[in-house]
matplotlib code that plots the C-alpha trace (Angstrom):
import matplotlib.pyplot as plt

x = [-1.5, -1.1, -2.7, -1.2, -3.3, -2.0, -4.0, -3.0, -4.2, -4.8, -6.2, -7.6, -9.4, -8.6, -8.2, -7.3, -4.7, -4.3, -1.0, -1.1, 2.0, 2.3, 3.6, 6.2, 5.8, 8.7, 10.4, 8.0, 6.6, 8.6, 8.0, 7.8, 10.5, 10.1, 9.0, 11.1, 8.6, 6.9, 7.9, 6.7, 3.4, 1.8, -1.1, -2.9, -5.1, -6.0, -8.8, -7.3, -6.6, -2.9, -2.0, -4.0, -2.2, 1.1, 0.3, -1.1, 2.4, 3.9, 1.4, 2.4, 5.9, 4.7, 3.9, 1.0, -1.3, -4.1, -6.4, -8.3, -11.9, -13.6, -16.9, -19.7, -23.5, -23.0, -20.8, -23.4, -26.1, -27.3, -24.9, -26.6, -27.0, -24.0, -26.0, -27.0, -23.6, -21.8, -18.2, -15.9, -13.1, -11.2, -11.3, -10.1, -7.1, -6.2, -7.0, -5.8, -4.0, -5.1, -6.9, -9.3, -10.4, -13.2, -12.4, -14.1, -11.0, -13.1, -13.7, -11.3, -11.8, -11.0, -7.9, -6.7, -6.9, -5.1, -2.3, -2.0, -1.8, 0.9, 2.9, 3.2, 3.5, 6.6, 4.9, 2.0, 0.9, -1.6, -2.9, -5.0, -4.7, -2.2, -4.9, -7.0, -4.0, -3.0, -6.5, -6.4, -2.9, -1.6, 0.9, 4.5, 5.8, 3.1, 3.5, 7.2, 7.1, 5.0, 7.4, 10.6, 11.6, 8.3, 8.3, 5.8, 4.8, 2.4, 1.0, 0.3, -0.9, 2.0, 4.4, 4.5, 5.8, 4.9, 1.6, 0.0, 0.7, -3.0, -4.5, -6.5, -4.8, -6.4, -4.5, -6.3, -4.8, -1.3, -1.5, -2.6, 0.2, 2.8, 1.8, 1.5, -2.2, -2.4, 0.4, -0.7, -3.5, -3.3, -3.3, -6.8, -8.1, -9.0, -6.3, -5.8, -5.9, -3.8, -4.7, -1.4, -0.1, -1.5, 0.2, 3.6, 3.2, 2.2, 5.4, 7.4, 5.8, 6.4, 10.0, 10.5, 9.1, 11.3, 14.4, 13.5, 13.0, 16.4, 17.9, 16.2, 17.5, 21.1, 20.7, 17.6, 16.3, 12.7, 12.0, 9.3, 8.6, 6.6, 5.5, 3.3, 1.0, 2.8, 6.1, 4.4, 3.2, 6.5, 8.2, 5.7, 6.6, 10.4, 11.3, 9.6, 11.0, 14.5, 14.1, 12.9, 15.8, 18.2, 16.8, 14.6, 12.4, 8.7, 8.3, 7.7, 5.3, 2.5, 0.6, 2.5, 1.0, 1.7, 3.3, 5.8, 7.9, 11.7, 11.7, 8.7, 9.6, 9.2, 5.8, 4.0, 0.4, -0.7, -4.2, -5.0, -7.6, -9.9, -10.3, -7.8, -4.5, -0.9, 1.8, 5.3, 7.9, 11.5, 13.4, 16.8, 16.5, 20.2, 19.8, 17.3, 19.8, 19.1, 16.0, 14.0, 15.1, 12.2, 9.7, 11.1, 10.8, 7.1, 6.9, 8.9, 6.3, 3.6, 5.7, 6.4, 2.9, 0.3, -2.4, -5.9, -6.9, -7.9, -4.7, -2.6, -4.6, -4.0, -0.3, -0.2, -1.9, 0.6, 3.3, 2.2, 2.0, 5.5, 6.8, 5.2, 6.7, 10.3, 10.5, 8.5, 6.6, 2.8, 3.1, 5.1, 6.9, 4.3, 1.5, -2.1, -2.9, -6.7]
y = [-121.2, -124.9, -127.7, -131.2, -134.1, -137.1, -140.1, -141.4, -144.6, -143.9, -146.8, -148.4, -145.2, -143.2, -139.5, -136.8, -134.2, -131.0, -129.1, -125.5, -124.4, -120.6, -118.9, -116.3, -113.4, -113.0, -116.3, -118.9, -121.7, -123.2, -125.2, -123.3, -123.6, -126.9, -126.8, -128.3, -131.0, -131.7, -135.4, -136.0, -137.8, -137.1, -139.1, -136.9, -138.5, -135.6, -134.1, -130.9, -127.6, -127.4, -130.8, -130.0, -126.7, -128.6, -130.7, -127.5, -126.0, -129.0, -128.7, -125.1, -126.3, -128.8, -131.9, -134.0, -134.2, -136.8, -136.1, -139.1, -138.2, -140.5, -141.9, -141.0, -140.5, -136.8, -137.1, -139.3, -136.7, -134.9, -132.1, -128.6, -126.4, -124.1, -121.0, -122.5, -123.7, -121.3, -120.4, -122.8, -120.4, -122.7, -125.6, -123.3, -122.3, -125.7, -127.9, -125.8, -127.5, -131.0, -133.9, -136.0, -139.5, -140.8, -144.1, -146.3, -147.3, -149.5, -151.8, -154.3, -152.6, -149.2, -150.4, -152.3, -149.1, -147.2, -149.7, -149.4, -145.6, -145.9, -148.2, -145.4, -142.5, -140.7, -139.3, -140.2, -137.2, -137.8, -136.5, -139.5, -140.9, -143.7, -146.2, -145.4, -145.8, -149.1, -150.5, -149.9, -151.0, -147.5, -147.3, -146.5, -150.1, -151.5, -148.7, -148.9, -152.6, -151.9, -149.2, -148.8, -145.5, -143.7, -140.5, -140.9, -137.5, -137.1, -134.2, -135.0, -133.1, -133.8, -136.1, -139.8, -140.9, -140.3, -140.3, -137.6, -139.3, -140.2, -136.8, -135.3, -133.0, -129.8, -126.5, -125.1, -127.9, -127.4, -123.6, -123.9, -126.2, -123.7, -121.3, -118.3, -117.8, -116.1, -113.7, -112.4, -110.1, -106.9, -107.5, -108.4, -109.6, -113.2, -115.5, -115.0, -117.9, -116.8, -119.8, -119.7, -123.1, -124.9, -122.5, -122.9, -126.7, -126.7, -125.0, -127.3, -130.4, -129.1, -128.3, -131.7, -133.6, -131.5, -132.3, -136.0, -136.1, -134.5, -137.1, -139.9, -138.6, -138.9, -142.2, -144.0, -144.1, -143.2, -142.0, -140.9, -137.1, -136.1, -132.5, -131.7, -128.8, -128.3, -127.9, -125.4, -123.3, -123.5, -122.2, -119.3, -118.5, -119.0, -115.3, -115.1, -118.5, -117.4, -114.1, -116.0, -118.4, -115.5, -113.2, -115.4, -113.8, -113.4, -110.8, -113.3, -115.5, -112.9, -110.6, -107.3, -103.8, -102.5, -99.5, -101.7, -102.2, -102.4, -100.1, -97.7, -96.9, -100.5, -102.2, -100.4, -99.2, -95.7, -94.3, -91.1, -88.5, -89.7, -93.2, -94.8, -96.4, -95.6, -98.3, -97.0, -99.1, -98.1, -101.1, -99.5, -96.1, -95.3, -95.4, -92.6, -89.9, -86.6, -85.9, -88.4, -87.2, -84.7, -87.3, -90.0, -87.6, -87.5, -91.3, -91.6, -89.4, -91.8, -94.8, -93.6, -92.2, -94.0, -91.6, -92.5, -93.5, -90.0, -88.5, -90.9, -90.3, -86.6, -87.2, -89.6, -87.1, -84.4, -86.8, -86.7, -83.0, -82.8, -85.0, -82.7, -79.6, -81.0, -82.9, -80.6, -83.6, -84.0, -87.7, -89.4, -92.6, -94.8, -97.0, -96.8, -100.0, -99.4]
z = [25.3, 24.8, 26.8, 27.3, 28.6, 30.5, 31.8, 35.2, 36.9, 40.6, 42.6, 39.5, 38.4, 35.3, 35.9, 33.4, 34.3, 32.5, 32.3, 31.0, 29.2, 28.9, 25.8, 26.4, 24.0, 21.7, 22.7, 21.4, 23.5, 26.4, 29.5, 32.7, 35.3, 37.2, 40.8, 43.6, 44.5, 41.2, 41.2, 44.8, 45.5, 48.9, 50.3, 52.8, 55.6, 57.9, 59.9, 61.3, 59.7, 60.5, 59.0, 55.9, 55.5, 55.6, 52.6, 50.8, 51.3, 49.7, 46.8, 46.4, 45.5, 43.0, 45.0, 43.8, 46.9, 47.0, 49.9, 51.3, 52.1, 54.5, 53.2, 55.6, 55.5, 55.4, 52.3, 50.5, 51.0, 47.8, 46.8, 47.2, 44.2, 43.5, 44.4, 47.8, 48.9, 51.2, 50.4, 52.4, 52.9, 55.2, 52.8, 50.0, 52.1, 53.5, 50.4, 47.5, 44.7, 45.8, 44.3, 46.5, 46.7, 48.9, 50.6, 53.2, 55.2, 57.4, 54.4, 52.8, 49.4, 50.8, 52.6, 49.5, 47.4, 50.2, 50.1, 46.4, 46.7, 49.4, 47.1, 44.6, 47.1, 48.4, 51.5, 53.8, 55.9, 58.7, 62.0, 62.9, 66.4, 66.8, 67.8, 64.6, 62.4, 64.1, 63.6, 59.9, 59.2, 58.7, 61.5, 60.6, 61.0, 58.6, 56.0, 56.2, 55.5, 52.5, 51.2, 53.2, 51.5, 52.2, 54.4, 57.1, 58.4, 61.4, 63.3, 67.0, 70.0, 72.3, 70.4, 69.7, 73.1, 76.8, 78.7, 76.4, 73.1, 72.7, 73.6, 70.8, 68.3, 69.7, 69.5, 72.6, 74.7, 73.4, 73.7, 77.3, 78.1, 77.0, 79.8, 77.4, 77.4, 80.9, 80.2, 76.8, 77.9, 79.9, 83.7, 85.0, 81.6, 80.7, 79.1, 75.3, 72.9, 69.9, 67.7, 65.8, 66.8, 63.7, 61.3, 63.0, 63.0, 59.3, 58.3, 60.6, 59.0, 55.4, 56.4, 58.0, 55.0, 52.6, 54.6, 54.8, 51.0, 50.6, 52.9, 51.0, 47.7, 49.1, 51.0, 49.7, 53.3, 54.3, 57.8, 60.3, 60.8, 63.8, 64.7, 67.6, 68.1, 71.4, 69.6, 67.2, 70.2, 71.9, 68.8, 68.7, 72.3, 71.8, 72.2, 75.6, 76.6, 75.7, 77.6, 80.7, 80.5, 80.1, 82.8, 85.0, 87.6, 88.0, 85.2, 82.5, 84.4, 84.7, 82.5, 82.1, 81.3, 77.8, 79.5, 81.3, 78.3, 78.2, 75.1, 75.0, 71.4, 70.1, 69.5, 72.3, 71.7, 72.8, 72.8, 70.9, 71.7, 68.9, 70.3, 68.0, 68.8, 67.7, 67.4, 67.7, 65.9, 66.4, 67.8, 67.6, 69.3, 68.7, 64.9, 64.7, 65.7, 67.5, 65.3, 67.4, 70.8, 71.3, 70.2, 72.4, 75.3, 74.8, 74.5, 77.7, 79.4, 78.4, 79.3, 82.8, 83.4, 85.5, 84.5, 83.6, 80.0, 79.1, 80.5, 78.6, 75.4, 75.6, 76.0, 73.1, 70.9, 71.9, 70.9, 67.3, 67.3, 68.7, 65.9, 63.3, 64.9, 65.2, 61.9, 59.6, 58.4, 58.6, 59.1, 61.9, 61.0, 62.7, 61.5, 62.6, 64.5, 64.6]

ax = plt.figure().add_subplot(projection="3d")
ax.plot(x, y, z, "-o")
ax.set_aspect("equal")
plt.show()
């Protein structure tokens, strides 16, 4: 394998970058296929997991991401020995393929280096509160005046306008606002916080930035991209929201029993006699043909039953035995969910 070195001047600091060029056996040396975003420079100024994942996704497709680390007393503390430092699995997920630069953005020097970086960047991605950005001259109007063609991407809690624009970027708040938390558990159980909002928002930010870059390539225009955690959570709940809009009624406003499913053959969990759970996955019951009819009868028995847990478990176990008897197979077409 060959190694090419290139020196880059970032904020007045020399940094060595290393590019590894693979050798393809039998074809000699050749450069690998270029990545879609390899000419894009992203400056990341984030504090939350979701926004950091968004820039990691851009880095996965070749973008050069420079993460700004805030200088703080904790950062200036002595670095622990390698054997003593715990594995920071979250940072490894959210900050993969990135470079980092520590700056004190409350100082003139730090803000000057930041302006120099932004003058060379294609994207600024941040999740800082609007007030904090305004105080440091990093609001959209100021950054756009510095470089009009820049893509200014921001993750917020509830969007850039309205009475909730300054609420903190906390997924728990956004998830609660959707109204989904009380209806996810089984009846009588506490609300469930799924915690998926940041991942939805991260993909939405990366998509928005990519589309904005495509637009800039065609027009030369930069623009502002805003994605809220509330929007990410609403997207995650879109199937339930669409069902409510289509059918209405109280059914979608309260927690529903797993046995109260429209299709007992699709995604419903049933207990077995050994204390484990079986998930049945057959969304289209018409495609299975007559071979599944005896099995579906057993499932319907469970679905309609209001028996106790032990009674339902016995029926569920018989369901598997019924499948083996009618199909001749030792394994039903189901996955173990336990």
